[in-house]
Phi, psi and omega in degrees: 000142177251141183226134175251122181238152178251120186237140175300142183305322183287349179248356187298315181299317180299310183296318179297319178295318178299311181295320181291340178275354176269123186293341184260008182238135171245119182238141175214150180279148173233157182287157177302325180295318180292321177298320177295316179300315178300317178297318180293319178295318178301316180296321179295320178294318177301316179296319178299318178296323176294321178296316180297328178277354180080016181266352180223130180275150177251174174228152181299148181298324178302318179298317179297315181296319180296329179289334179284000000 
């Protein structure tokens, strides 16, 4: 299982050391930009699932292009 956690900068070294000392955990740092991208992709997938369930309305692509 993969888990993304947000840690305060002043506690990050401690948490990383703790995780790396557990033999069953592999931990690595990611950049803030990558974390943001992962969050945005996750939100997009959640929205797509809501659309498929009919709980979120969509709009035609032409309408979106015309707004630009």
